[in-house]
C-alpha positions in Angstrom: 55.7 22.2 126.5 55.5 25.9 126.9 58.5 26.5 128.9 62.0 24.8 128.8 64.9 25.4 131.6 68.3 26.4 130.1 69.8 22.9 130.7 67.7 21.4 128.0 67.0 24.2 125.9 69.9 23.2 123.4 67.7 20.0 122.4 64.6 22.3 121.2 66.2 25.0 119.2 63.4 25.1 116.7 61.2 26.0 119.7 63.4 28.2 121.7 65.5 30.2 119.3 69.4 30.8 119.0 69.8 33.0 122.0 68.3 30.4 124.2 70.6 27.7 122.4 73.6 29.8 123.0 72.9 30.0 126.7 72.4 26.4 126.8 75.5 25.5 125.4 77.3 28.0 127.9 75.4 26.3 130.8 76.1 22.9 129.8 79.9 23.5 129.7 79.6 24.8 133.5 80.2 28.4 132.5 78.9 31.2 134.8 75.5 31.7 133.1 72.6 33.2 135.4 69.9 30.6 135.7 66.6 31.1 133.7 64.3 29.6 131.3 62.8 29.9 127.9 59.3 30.4 126.8 58.9 28.2 123.6 57.5 28.9 120.3 54.6 26.6 121.2 53.4 29.1 123.7 53.3 31.8 120.9 51.5 29.3 118.6 48.9 28.6 121.2 48.4 32.5 122.0 48.1 33.0 118.2 45.4 30.2 118.0 43.5 31.3 121.0 43.2 34.8 119.6 42.6 33.8 116.1 45.5 35.5 114.8 47.0 34.3 111.4 50.6 34.3 110.4 49.5 35.1 106.7 48.7 38.8 108.0 52.2 39.6 109.0 51.8 43.3 108.6 49.2 43.5 111.4 50.6 41.1 113.7 52.9 43.3 115.6 50.2 45.5 116.9 47.7 42.5 117.7 50.2 40.6 119.7 50.8 43.7 122.3 47.1 43.1 123.4 46.6 39.4 122.8 45.1 37.3 125.6 47.7 34.7 126.7 45.8 31.1 127.4 45.6 30.2 130.8 47.5 26.9 130.5 50.4 28.9 129.1 50.3 31.5 131.8 50.2 28.9 134.6 53.4 27.0 133.3 55.2 30.4 132.9 54.2 31.5 136.4 55.5 28.3 138.1 58.9 28.7 136.3 59.1 32.6 137.4 58.2 32.0 140.9 60.9 29.4 141.2 63.5 31.6 139.5 62.6 34.7 141.6 63.7 32.8 144.7 67.3 33.3 143.7 66.9 36.7 141.8 65.4 39.8 142.6 64.5 40.7 139.2 64.7 38.9 135.7 65.6 40.1 132.2 63.4 39.2 129.3 64.8 38.7 125.7 63.5 37.5 122.4 65.1 34.5 120.9 64.5 33.8 117.4 65.6 30.7 115.6 67.1 33.0 112.9 68.6 35.2 115.3 72.4 35.1 116.0 73.3 32.9 113.5 76.5 32.9 111.6 75.3 34.0 108.3 72.5 36.6 109.4 72.7 38.7 112.5 69.5 40.3 113.8 71.3 42.3 116.6 69.2 45.0 117.9 65.9 44.2 116.0 64.2 42.3 118.8 63.1 43.5 122.3 65.0 43.3 125.4 63.5 44.2 128.9 65.5 44.5 132.3 64.6 44.5 135.9 61.1 42.8 135.5 59.8 41.8 139.0 56.0 41.2 138.8 54.5 38.4 136.9 51.9 40.6 135.2 54.8 42.7 133.9 56.4 39.7 132.5 53.4 38.7 130.4 53.3 42.3 129.1 57.0 42.2 128.3 56.5 38.5 126.7 53.8 40.2 124.3 56.2 42.7 123.3 58.9 40.3 122.6 56.6 38.4 120.5 55.3 41.6 118.6 58.9 42.8 117.8 59.4 39.4 115.7 56.7 41.3 113.2 57.6 44.7 113.4 58.5 46.6 110.1 62.1 46.9 110.5 62.3 42.9 111.1 59.9 42.2 108.3 62.1 44.4 105.9 65.4 42.6 107.1 63.8 39.2 106.5 62.9 40.3 102.9 66.4 41.6 102.3 67.9 38.4 103.9 65.4 36.2 101.8 64.3 34.5 105.0 60.6 33.3 105.2 58.6 33.9 108.4 58.0 30.0 108.5 61.6 29.8 109.4 61.3 31.8 112.2 59.9 29.8 115.2 60.4 32.1 118.3 61.4 31.9 121.9 61.7 34.3 124.6 64.5 34.0 127.4 63.5 34.7 131.0 66.9 35.0 132.9 67.8 36.1 136.4 69.2 39.7 136.4 72.7 40.3 137.6 72.9 43.7 139.4 76.0 44.4 137.7 78.7 46.6 139.1 80.6 46.6 135.6 79.3 45.0 132.5 80.4 45.0 128.9 81.0 43.1 125.6 84.0 40.8 124.7 85.0 40.1 121.2 87.3 37.0 120.6 88.3 38.5 117.2 88.8 42.4 116.8 85.9 43.6 115.3 87.5 46.7 113.9 90.8 45.2 112.4 89.3 41.8 111.9 92.4 40.3 113.7 91.5 37.1 115.1 94.4 36.8 117.5 93.0 39.6 119.6 90.3 39.7 122.3 88.8 43.0 122.6 86.7 44.0 125.9 84.4 47.1 126.2 83.5 47.7 129.6 81.8 50.4 131.9 79.9 50.9 135.1 76.4 49.4 135.7 74.2 47.5 133.5 75.2 46.8 129.9 72.5 48.8 128.5 74.4 52.1 128.8 77.1 50.7 126.5 74.7 49.1 123.9 72.5 52.4 123.8 75.7 54.7 123.3 75.1 56.5 126.7 78.4 55.7 128.1 81.8 55.5 126.3 83.3 52.5 127.6 87.1 51.5 128.6 88.4 49.2 126.0 90.9 46.4 126.5 93.0 44.6 123.9 94.8 41.3 124.7 96.9 39.5 122.1 95.9 35.8 122.5 99.6 34.6 121.6 101.8 37.0 123.6 99.3 38.1 126.4 100.3 41.7 125.7 97.5 43.9 127.1 96.6 47.4 125.9 94.1 49.8 127.7 92.2 52.6 126.3 90.1 54.7 129.1 86.7 55.8 128.2 84.7 58.5 129.7 82.2 56.3 131.3 79.8 59.2 131.4 76.8 57.5 133.2 75.8 54.2 134.6 72.5 52.4 134.8 71.8 50.7 138.0 68.9 48.3 139.0 66.8 48.2 142.0 63.6 47.0 143.7 61.9 50.2 142.0 63.3 49.9 138.6 66.3 51.1 136.7 67.8 54.5 137.0 70.5 56.4 135.3 73.0 58.5 137.2 76.3 60.3 136.4 79.4 58.5 137.3 81.8 60.2 139.9 85.1 61.8 138.9 87.2 59.1 140.6 85.0 56.5 138.5 85.8 58.3 135.2 89.6 58.9 135.9 90.3 55.0 136.6 89.6 51.9 134.7 86.6 49.8 135.7 88.4 46.6 135.4 91.5 45.4 137.0 94.1 43.8 134.7 93.4 40.4 136.8 89.6 40.7 135.9 90.6 41.6 132.2 92.7 38.5 131.6 90.0 36.3 133.7 87.3 37.6 131.1 89.9 36.9 128.2 90.4 33.3 129.4 86.8 32.7 129.6 86.1 34.2 126.2 88.8 32.0 124.7 87.1 29.0 126.2 83.8 29.9 124.7 85.6 30.4 121.3 87.0 26.9 121.6 83.4 25.4 122.4 82.0 27.3 119.3 85.0 26.8 117.0 84.4 30.2 115.8 84.9 33.7 117.0 82.0 35.1 119.3 80.9 38.2 121.0 79.8 37.8 124.7 77.9 40.0 127.1 79.1 39.9 130.6 78.3 41.5 134.0 80.3 41.5 137.2 78.5 41.5 140.8 80.5 41.8 143.9 83.5 40.3 141.8 81.6 37.5 140.3 81.7 37.3 136.5 78.4 36.2 134.7 78.0 35.6 131.1 74.6 36.7 130.0 74.6 36.2 126.1 76.6 34.9 123.2 76.7 35.2 119.8 78.8 34.2 116.6 80.7 37.2 115.2 79.0 37.1 111.7 81.6 39.5 110.1 84.6 37.6 111.8 87.5 36.1 109.8 89.5 32.8 110.5 93.1 32.5 111.4 93.7 31.0 108.1 91.8 34.0 106.4 93.8 36.6 108.4 97.2 34.9 107.4 96.4 35.6 103.4 94.5 38.8 103.6 96.3 42.2 103.8 95.8 43.9 107.2 96.8 47.2 108.8 99.4 45.5 110.9 101.1 44.2 107.5 101.1 47.7 106.2 102.8 49.4 109.0 106.4 48.6 108.4 106.8 47.2 105.0 106.1 48.5 101.5 103.4 46.5 99.6 102.7 46.8 95.7 99.9 45.7 93.6 101.6 42.9 91.6 100.0 43.3 88.1 102.7 41.7 86.5 101.9 38.2 87.8 98.5 38.5 89.2 96.5 41.1 87.3 92.9 41.4 88.1 91.0 40.4 91.1 91.2 36.8 92.5 88.4 34.5 93.9 88.7 33.4 97.7 89.5 30.0 96.7 92.3 30.7 94.6 93.7 33.4 96.9 93.6 30.4 99.5 95.8 28.2 97.4 97.9 30.8 95.9 99.0 32.9 99.0 100.4 29.9 101.2 102.0 28.2 98.1 103.8 31.1 96.9 105.3 32.0 100.2 106.2 28.5 101.0 107.7 27.9 97.3 109.5 31.2 97.3 111.6 30.5 100.2 111.9 26.6 99.9 112.7 26.5 96.1 115.3 29.5 96.4 116.8 28.3 99.6 117.7 24.8 97.9 120.1 26.7 95.6 120.9 29.6 98.1 119.6 31.8 95.7 120.5 35.5 97.0 116.9 36.7 97.8 115.3 38.4 101.1 111.9 37.7 102.4 109.0 37.9 100.0 105.2 37.6 100.5 102.0 38.0 98.9 98.7 38.8 100.4 95.1 39.9 99.1 93.7 43.1 99.5 90.0 44.0 97.7 90.5 40.7 95.9 94.0 41.8 94.5 97.3 40.4 95.0 99.9 42.6 96.8 103.6 41.6 97.2 106.1 42.5 99.7 109.8 42.0 99.0 112.9 42.5 101.2 116.3 42.8 99.7 118.9 39.9 100.9 120.4 41.1 104.2 123.7 39.0 104.3 127.0 39.3 102.5 125.7 39.2 98.7 129.0 38.3 97.2 129.4 35.4 99.6 125.8 34.4 99.0 126.3 34.6 95.4 129.4 32.5 95.4 127.4 29.7 97.4 124.8 29.9 94.9 127.1 29.6 91.9 129.0 26.6 93.4 125.5 24.6 94.0 123.9 25.5 90.7 127.0 24.9 88.5 126.5 21.1 88.0 123.1 22.0 86.3 124.0 24.6 84.2 125.1 23.0 81.0 121.6 21.2 80.8 119.0 23.3 82.7 116.3 22.1 80.5 116.6 18.6 81.2 116.5 19.7 85.0 112.8 21.2 84.5 111.7 18.1 82.5 112.8 15.8 85.4 111.1 17.7 88.0 107.9 17.9 85.9 108.0 14.3 85.2 108.8 13.2 88.7 106.8 15.7 90.9 104.1 17.1 88.6 102.9 14.7 86.2 101.8 11.8 88.6 99.6 14.3 90.5 98.3 15.8 87.3 97.1 12.6 85.9 95.4 11.8 89.3 93.7 15.2 89.0 92.3 14.3 85.7 90.8 10.9 87.0 89.5 12.6 90.1 87.8 15.4 87.7 85.8 12.6 86.0 84.2 10.6 88.7 81.8 11.2 91.5 83.3 11.8 94.8 81.7 11.7 98.1 82.2 14.3 100.8 85.0 12.5 102.9 86.9 11.5 99.7 86.5 15.1 98.2 87.7 16.7 101.7 90.8 14.6 101.8 91.6 15.2 98.0 91.1 19.0 98.4 93.5 19.0 101.3 95.8 16.9 99.1 95.7 19.6 96.5 96.3 22.3 98.7 99.5 20.7 99.9 100.5 19.8 96.6 100.0 23.5 95.2 102.8 24.4 97.7 105.1 21.6 96.4 104.3 22.8 93.0 105.4 26.1 93.6 108.4 24.9 95.3 109.2 23.3 92.0 108.4 26.6 90.2 111.1 28.7 92.2 113.4 25.8 92.2 113.6 25.7 88.3 114.0 29.3 87.7 117.0 29.8 89.8 119.7 28.0 87.9 118.5 30.0 84.4 119.0 33.1 86.4 122.5 32.1 87.6 123.3 31.5 83.7 121.9 34.9 82.8 124.1 36.5 85.5 127.0 34.8 84.4 126.5 35.7 80.9 126.1 39.6 81.9 129.1 39.3 83.9 131.2 37.9 81.0 129.7 40.2 78.5 130.7 43.3 80.7 134.4 41.9 81.1 134.5 41.5 77.4 133.1 45.1 76.5 133.4 47.0 79.7 129.8 47.9 79.5 126.2 46.4 80.5 123.5 45.9 77.9 120.9 43.5 79.3 118.6 44.2 76.4 121.0 43.2 73.8 121.9 39.9 75.5 118.3 39.3 75.8 117.9 39.8 72.1 120.5 37.0 71.8 118.2 34.6 73.5 115.0 35.0 71.3 113.6 32.5 68.9 114.2 29.4 71.1 111.3 27.0 70.7 109.4 26.7 73.8 105.9 25.4 74.8 104.2 28.7 74.4 105.7 29.0 70.9 105.0 25.3 70.3 101.2 26.2 71.2 101.2 29.3 68.7 102.6 27.0 66.0 99.9 24.2 66.5 97.3 26.9 66.2 98.9 28.2 63.2 99.2 24.8 61.6 95.4 24.3 62.3 94.9 27.8 60.6 96.9 26.6 57.5 95.1 23.3 57.5 91.7 25.1 57.5 92.7 27.0 54.3 93.1 23.4 52.4 89.2 23.0 52.9 86.8 25.6 51.6 84.0 24.3 53.9 86.1 24.5 57.1 87.7 28.1 55.9 84.3 29.5 55.2 82.8 28.6 58.7 85.8 30.2 60.5 85.6 33.2 58.4 81.9 33.7 58.6 81.0 32.8 62.3 81.8 34.1 65.5 84.2 32.2 67.6 81.3 31.2 70.1 79.3 29.8 67.2 82.1 28.3 64.8 82.0 25.0 66.6 78.3 24.2 66.3 78.8 25.2 62.2 81.9 22.9 61.9 79.8 20.2 63.8 77.5 20.0 60.9 79.9 18.7 58.2 82.4 15.7 57.9 85.3 18.1 57.1 84.3 20.3 60.1 84.2 17.3 62.5 87.8 16.1 61.4 89.0 19.7 61.9 87.4 19.8 65.6 88.8 16.3 66.1 92.3 17.7 65.2 91.8 20.5 67.3 90.8 18.5 70.3 94.1 16.2 69.8 96.0 19.3 69.8 94.2 20.5 73.1 95.3 17.1 74.8 98.8 18.6 75.2 98.3 22.2 74.9 94.7 22.9 76.0 95.5 23.1 79.7 95.6 26.9 80.0 93.1 29.6 80.4 92.6 33.4 79.8 93.5 34.3 83.2 96.4 31.8 84.2 96.5 32.9 88.1 92.9 31.9 88.9 90.4 29.4 89.1 87.6 31.1 87.8 87.4 31.4 83.9 87.1 28.4 81.6 89.9 26.5 80.1 90.4 25.9 76.3 89.4 22.2 77.0 86.0 23.4 78.3 85.6 26.2 75.8 86.8 25.5 72.2 85.9 29.1 71.1 89.2 30.3 73.1 91.5 28.4 70.8 89.4 28.9 67.7 89.4 32.6 68.3 93.2 32.6 67.8 92.9 30.4 64.7 90.8 32.9 63.3 93.3 35.7 64.1 95.9 33.7 62.2 93.6 33.7 59.2 92.6 37.4 59.3 96.2 38.8 59.6 98.0 36.3 57.5 100.8 35.9 59.9 103.0 33.0 58.6 104.6 31.5 62.1 107.2 29.2 60.4 108.7 32.0 58.3 108.6 34.7 61.1 110.1 32.3 63.5 112.8 31.3 61.1 113.4 35.0 60.5 113.8 35.6 64.1 116.2 32.9 64.4 118.2 34.0 61.6 118.4 37.8 62.9 119.5 36.3 66.4 122.2 34.2 64.8 123.4 37.1 62.6 123.5 39.3 65.7 125.4 36.6 67.7 127.8 36.0 65.0 128.7 39.7 64.5 129.2 40.1 68.3 131.8 37.3 68.2 133.4 38.5 65.0 133.9 42.0 66.7 135.9 40.3 69.7 139.4 39.1 69.5 140.2 35.3 70.1 140.6 34.7 73.9 139.8 32.4 76.9 137.2 35.0 77.8 135.5 34.9 74.5 135.6 30.9 74.5 133.9 31.1 78.0 131.3 33.5 76.8 130.5 31.3 73.9 130.2 28.2 76.3 127.8 30.1 78.8 126.0 31.5 75.9 125.0 28.0 74.6 124.0 27.2 78.3 121.6 30.5 78.3 120.1 29.7 75.1 119.1 26.3 76.1 117.8 27.8 79.5 115.8 30.4 77.7 112.9 27.8 77.2 112.5 27.6 81.1 110.9 31.2 81.0 107.9 29.9 79.2 108.0 26.2 79.9 107.8 26.4 83.6 104.8 28.8 83.1 103.1 26.2 80.7 103.7 23.2 83.2 103.1 25.1 86.6 101.4 28.2 86.5 99.1 27.6 83.7 98.7 23.6 84.0 98.5 23.6 87.8 95.6 26.1 88.0 93.8 24.5 84.8 93.8 21.2 86.0 92.9 22.3 89.8 90.0 24.1 88.3 88.5 21.0 86.6 89.1 19.0 89.7 87.6 21.6 91.9 84.6 21.9 89.7 83.9 18.2 90.6 84.1 18.8 93.9 81.5 21.8 93.4 79.3 19.0 91.9 79.7 16.9 95.2 78.7 20.3 97.2 75.5 21.1 94.9 74.3 17.4 95.5 74.5 18.1 99.2 72.8 21.4 99.0 75.8 23.4 100.2 76.0 25.5 97.0 73.8 26.3 94.0 76.2 25.9 91.1 79.4 24.1 91.2 81.3 27.6 90.2 80.2 28.8 93.3 83.0 26.6 95.1 85.5 29.2 94.2 83.9 31.8 96.3 84.7 29.7 99.6 88.0 30.3 101.3 89.9 26.9 101.8 89.2 26.5 105.5 85.4 27.2 105.0 85.4 24.6 102.2 86.9 22.1 104.4 84.2 22.8 107.1 81.4 22.5 104.7 82.6 19.0 103.3 82.6 18.1 107.0 79.2 19.5 108.0 77.3 20.4 105.0 75.0 23.4 105.2 73.4 25.7 102.9 75.9 28.7 102.0 74.0 30.3 99.1 73.5 33.5 101.3 77.3 33.7 101.9 78.2 32.8 98.1 75.9 35.7 97.0 77.6 38.3 99.3 81.0 37.0 98.1 80.1 37.3 94.4 78.8 41.0 95.0 82.1 41.7 96.9 84.0 40.3 94.1 82.1 42.4 91.3 82.6 45.4 93.3 86.4 44.8 93.6 86.5 44.1 90.0 85.3 47.6 88.9 87.0 49.6 91.8 90.3 51.5 91.4 92.6 50.1 94.0 95.9 51.3 95.6 99.0 50.8 93.5 101.0 50.4 96.8 101.1 50.9 100.6 104.1 52.6 102.2 107.4 53.5 100.4 110.0 51.2 98.7 113.4 51.2 100.4 116.4 52.6 98.4 117.9 49.0 98.5 114.8 47.8 96.8 114.8 50.2 94.2 118.4 49.8 93.2 118.1 46.1 93.0 118.3 45.3 89.3 116.8 41.9 89.5 113.6 43.4 91.1 113.4 46.0 88.5 113.9 43.7 85.6 111.2 41.1 87.0 108.8 43.5 88.7 109.4 46.8 87.1 109.3 48.5 90.5 110.1 52.2 90.4 110.1 55.1 93.0 106.2 55.6 93.6 106.9 59.3 93.9 108.3 59.6 90.4 106.1 61.7 88.3 105.5 61.5 84.5 105.7 64.4 82.0 102.4 65.8 81.0 102.9 64.6 77.4 105.3 61.3 78.2 105.1 58.2 80.1 108.2 56.7 81.6 108.7 53.1 81.8 111.3 50.3 81.2 112.9 49.9 77.6 112.1 46.1 76.9 112.4 45.8 73.3 114.3 48.3 71.1 113.0 50.3 68.3 110.5 53.3 67.9 107.1 53.2 66.3 104.4 56.0 66.1 100.8 55.1 65.6 97.3 54.9 67.1 96.8 53.4 70.7 94.3 50.4 71.2 93.6 49.7 75.1 92.8 46.0 75.6 91.9 45.3 79.1 90.9 41.5 78.9 90.7 38.6 76.3 87.1 39.4 75.5 88.5 42.5 73.7 91.0 40.8 71.6 89.0 41.2 68.4 89.3 45.2 69.0 93.1 45.3 68.2 93.7 45.9 64.7 96.7 45.3 62.6 99.3 47.9 63.0 97.9 49.4 66.2 99.7 49.9 69.4 98.7 47.4 72.0 98.2 49.2 75.6 97.3 46.8 78.3 98.1 46.3 82.1 100.2 43.1 81.5 100.1 40.0 79.3 100.4 36.3 79.9 101.1 33.5 77.4 97.5 33.5 76.0 97.9 37.1 75.0 100.7 36.0 72.7 98.5 36.1 69.6 98.0 39.8 69.7 101.8 40.1 69.2 101.1 38.9 65.6 98.7 41.9 65.1 100.3 44.7 67.1 103.1 47.2 66.1 104.2 48.1 69.3 103.5 47.2 73.1 103.0 49.4 76.1 101.9 47.9 79.7 101.2 49.0 83.0 103.1 46.5 84.8 106.3 44.5 84.4 110.2 44.7 83.6 112.4 43.6 80.8 112.0 39.9 82.0 108.2 39.9 82.2 106.2 38.1 79.8 105.4 41.3 77.7 109.1 42.1 77.4 110.1 38.7 76.4 107.5 38.2 73.7 107.9 41.7 72.4 111.6 40.8 71.7 110.6 37.5 70.1 108.4 39.3 67.7 110.7 42.3 67.4 108.3 44.8 68.3 109.2 48.0 70.2 107.9 47.8 73.8 107.9 50.1 77.1 106.7 47.9 80.1 105.9 49.1 83.7 104.6 52.5 82.9 102.1 52.2 85.7 99.3 53.9 84.4 99.3 53.7 80.4 95.8 52.2 80.5 94.5 54.9 82.3 96.2 57.9 80.7 96.0 56.7 77.3 92.6 56.0 75.3 91.7 54.3 71.9 92.9 56.4 69.0 95.7 58.5 70.7 98.8 58.7 68.7 101.9 58.2 70.5 105.5 57.3 69.8 106.7 54.2 71.5 110.6 54.3 72.1 111.5 50.7 73.2 115.2 51.6 73.6 114.8 54.8 76.1 111.7 53.3 77.8 109.5 56.3 76.9 106.0 56.6 75.4 105.5 60.4 73.7 101.8 61.7 73.5 101.1 63.6 70.4 98.3 66.0 69.8 
């Protein structure tokens, strides 16, 4: 079988190639495709054999094939097809069609031969030889090596198609190839055959159609020349002045082309680009290809694009989402945050505007709009709704955790340890995606009441004293036992336990964290200690170095992570119980002294009542992080790794962790129709590594005055005027914890560098999360790039009574190890000394 008609080419993709397959798909859906046939790979194989040419000598194949003798039986079958086709068309186009061409993960566009206006059979055979030869050109062989594709995978056909004498031709993209917007159809068109556009000889008209609104934007091109076909061949002529001044397509034709393109996209379930020609008003589709660089509607919804940047201010949210985020985490986090923010806060009519997050260069950016309504009226509604919860906010969190989160967490634990088949895994991943949104709804739900309590406390304080002092009020809320402090206390207890057993103590002192487990496992005492650690981790181990990310091991997976904290306690001699008792005593004394300064009054009694509510609610700041931010991503990671095992068994990915480099919609598709995605994963990993090391923009646009003047946004995000400049010898930030300290700087960029911080040095970092708390037992002061006074860095600095300046924006880039600076946590400045 040396030739196959378009109608049946779809059944023989291995023998006909991708281009032929795509034309066959279009023809079988009754789309306007000029008739034709495919010269199969078997014709090539027979020709190679007849000429005693071996595929092993790939470097010389191209030249040999241009003069190869085509066997008679092959020629006869091709001739019969050609003569039948010539009854309907004056000429044909001849195009190569590789099995590896135009696939979704590897585009060979422009690397194989195409010939137009072929009218004679002998010319057809000559063009056929050159199409075969193009398969083995140096350019193609180099591309194959780069894409790690074997020659044995490249069965090749050649398409012979009736030539349309186009009055107008062009290309249609069902997703904007520049902006990547999947909601726009882009059409480039000019006069004559499409070769004028492809070769760059003619600048086409461009038409952009919005798929949803139908809005049409037009941009004229110069349309300098046109290529015309005729009996004697093709010729290039200049266009007339009239042709240049007008658009080559009418609006009706543009919309018809867009409708056809959308229909093709629905067939493929993937963005495509199409070549078309219009002859005497009739539209013909000449080629179809998947757009290899296209992004899906889902991906468009979570990635920051140029349209997003036009009218809104976006800032890199280092405070909460420091560092690059994997595609899968971004897929879960962005929709969950947006849904949770609005659904959770709306429940209590919390006075906030619209807030969104999106990913740019693998980093999370945030856009916040201030509340647009009557703020006083909204606050009154909010206070009325939350009032019944305020005396016991901590219990409200416990109820939501036990009723909503824990049942799903237990199910995730079970699903992390049993073999899952593709269908079940797909269903459970979809369930997790929905649960992520519910969990973040709970997240914002439980932080609203504490915010109301703190606002009430601030108002009462201002009424009592006539001034505002949010830092002092925050100092009155330190030392309340929460899940983060509990975790630190349990690690400290294990350090104290280790001191009682010389064998365990020596192992922890002599070995690095990554080797101490092996040393401890060799002795009975060491094994007992490890069992105690494992018992502790059953409650406190569902956390990881990078909280908001699936990449990176949890403490459950890697004992070196908690063991390194235990070693830090042993090295610095920090006594958790004594220090915590000192902090509680100091807080109590400050509170009592403040009360003693006030005369007895109903307002003072009200302040004392609300203060107790706020003290109870202070646990929420860390407890919601423990149960939602940290535990959700940790348990999700372990479950998704098990799904990764399922994908490796089906040959979709090479390693289970590769699952995190797929977007959510891609993951669902691959569990429905498994296919090797190792090439895509390799590209994503390389892109992630590049984004990890690049300097990314701090923001896009300018913040509005309302945004900058909003005290709540400043307290949480540390948002400042982006045009504000620092002095040469001074960094400005937010005063987060009072006191001053002068000393040497140590810049810590990741948890892998924790061991570099020495006792009495100033910790300088981008931001901190609960797993960084151990460093506050070592540092003498803290300076961060991101955050406000209610950020984790500010809260923990106050807990440990360390001077802190947060939200400097550039401390990690402006300061270097060994610099001497003065940190003034009362004024929010960092002075750089010579």
